[in-house]
N, C-alpha and C positions, 0 to 999 in steps of 0.2 A: 137738145143742142149738144155739140161736141164739148168735151172737157176743156177747160181753160188751163193752160200750162202755167201762166204767170199772172196771178191775180193782181199783182202790183201794177201791171200795165193794162189791165182789162178796162175797157170803156164801153159800158152797156149802151150808152146813147149812140156812140159811133157805130157799134156793132148791130144795133137794132134788136136787142134782146128784150123779151117780155118775161118778167118773173111772176110766179104765183106760188102759193104754198099750201100744203096740207101736212101739218106737222104732227098731228095726233096719230095714234095707232088704230083708231076706229076707222072702218072702211067708209069710203065715199058712198053716198046714196046714188041711185041711178040718175037722178036729176043733176047731181054734182058731176058725175062722169060725163053726161051730155054737155054740161056747161064747159068742162075742160076741153072736150073735143071741139066745141065751137071756138074756143080761144085758139087752139092749135090750127084750125082750118081758116077761120075768118080774119084773124089779125094779119096773116101773111108773113109773120115774123118767126124767128127762132124762139121757142118757148122753153123756159127752164122752170120745171116744177120742183120746188124744194120739199123734201120729205125728211122724216126723222133720220133716214139712212144717209142722205147726202148733204144735210145742212152743214156738218163740219167741213166739208170741202169748200164751202163759201166763206169760211172765216178768214179774214185777211191776216196774212202772216205777221203783220206788225200791229194789228188792231183787233185783239180778241173780242168776242162777244162779252157783253156785260156779265159779271158773275151771277146776276140774278136770273139769267136766261133759263137755266135748267129748272128753276122753280116756278116758271110762268105756266099758265094754262096754254093750251094749243092756240086759242084765239089770241091771247096776248103775245105769244111767240110770233104769230103772224103779224101782229101790230108792230112788234119790235123789228122784225126782219125787213119790212118795207122801208123803215127809216134807215137802218144799217146799210142795206143794199143800195139805196138811193145815194147815200153819202159817199160810200167807198167805191161804187161801181157805176151808178147811174143806170139809165135805161128805162124800160117800162115796168109798171106793176099793175096787175089786176087781181082782184078777188076772183074766186072761181064762181063766176056768174056768166050767164049766157051773153055772148058777144056777137055782133053782126057787122062790124065795120073793119076795113083794113086799117092798120095802124101806121103804115109808112108815111102818110101825110102828117101825122102828129110828130113823128120823129124828125121829119124834114123841117117842120116849122120851128121846133125848138132848137135844132142844130143851127138854123139860119138866124137865130135871135140871141146872140151872146149876152144881152142885157137881162135875159130871163133865165130862171133856174128850174122852173116847173111848169108843165102844161097839164091842166085837168079840166073836168067838166064843172060848170056852174052848179053849186049846191042845189038840191031839189026843192028847197023851201025852208022856212023857219023851223019846221019840224025835223029837218035833217041836220040841224046844227047841234053840236055837243051841248048837253044839258047842264051848262055851268050856271051857278047862282048869279043873281044880280050883284053888281051892275055889269059884270063881264058878259054874262049870258044875254042880257037885254041888248047890249051893244052888238053882239054877234048876230042875234036874230034880226035886229033892225037893218043889218048890213049883209044879209045872207046872200044877196046877188053878187057881192064882191068876193065871196068865198068859193073855193072849189072843194069837191067831195073827196072822200077818203078811199074810194073803192077802185079807181083806175086813174093812172096818170103816167106821165113821162118826166124823168128828172135828169139833171146835169150833176155829175159827181163833183165832190169837193167844192161846192158852190156856197155862197153866203147863206142861202136858204137851208140847204141840207146840213150845214155845219150847226146852225142855230137849232134846227129840228132835233138832231142827234144829241146836242148838249142838253136841251131841255128834257128829252126823254131819259137820258142818263141821270139827270138830277132827280127825276121821279123815282127811278129805280135805286139810286143811292139812298134816298130817304127811306125807302120801303125794304131795303135788303135784309135787315135783321128780322123783320116780320115775315118776309117771304121765306127765309131759311127755316123759321119756326113753323110756318103754316104754308107749305108749298101747295100748288094747285092739286086738287083731287078729282077734277072733272075737266074735259076739254073746254067747257064753257063756264068754268068757275068764275065767281065774282063775289065780292064781299057781301055777306049777309044772305046769300041765296040758299034755298033749301036744296040739299043734295039728294041724289036718288035713295040714299039710305035713311033719309028723314032728318039728318042732322043739319044744323045751320053752319054754313061755311065761315071759317075764320080767315080765309084767304084775304089778303089786305088790299087788293086792287079792285076798284069799281069797274064796271063794264067799259066805260069810255075814258078811264083815267090815263091810260098810256098812249092813246092815239088821238081821239077827237078833242079831248081837253087840252092837248098840247098843240095839235095841228091847226085847228080853226083860229085860235087867237094869233098864231104865227102868220097864217095866210093873210089875215086882216092887216097885221102890222107890216108885212112885206109884200103887199098886194101889187106893188109896182114891179115885182120880179116874177109874177105869176101870169101865165097866159090861160085863157079860157077857150075851150073847143068842145066838139061833140064826141067826146071819148067815153061817155058813160056806158056801162053795161046795162043789161036788163035787171030790174030789181024784183022780178017775180019768178016764182017756180024754180028756185035754185036749190032749195033744201032737200 
């Protein structure tokens, strides 16, 4: 898509822009490249791929990224960016997974419903829910059909949902900032306690779902009256 001159005025929902991200320096696999091509062709929308080179261009001039951002793994940077982008700009987000549907109807439906802040696909099942311990996790799994998934959605900027989502995400990062500065990510898929390629055990302080699923799913359940469900899910096979 073309460069945005004034980020303060940019409205991704109105513009029909779909964001995705590949923040690491590691190359995409052939499957990922094919998935990205499917997004560019099938959605019928302007697609903005965020990379390490252009991420700074999307930092809102009045709302910088959280100071922990540079210490996050590539996966957790992607988790953070979808929250940040949805709040400050809105529009679409998809993980780089194979896509087969046009997205114009999803944008049109959310634009036409100002009482709703987010449109997503119904979560795939109890196994797709963030693995929170009881009782929160049990409540989420029992109500999985009221949840939407994390991998593809359309959002409205500066909405009650995105404001709460970003605030909760920043609260996690505020609490972990000293540890993240001491133990920044050493691998694109780093997570606490994982064995790294050199055989060492990671001291990186964030669990796999701590920054996204653990925040997003409880919020969706709490604010489900502001969330629309639709057939926007990508394919969950053969994307790595």
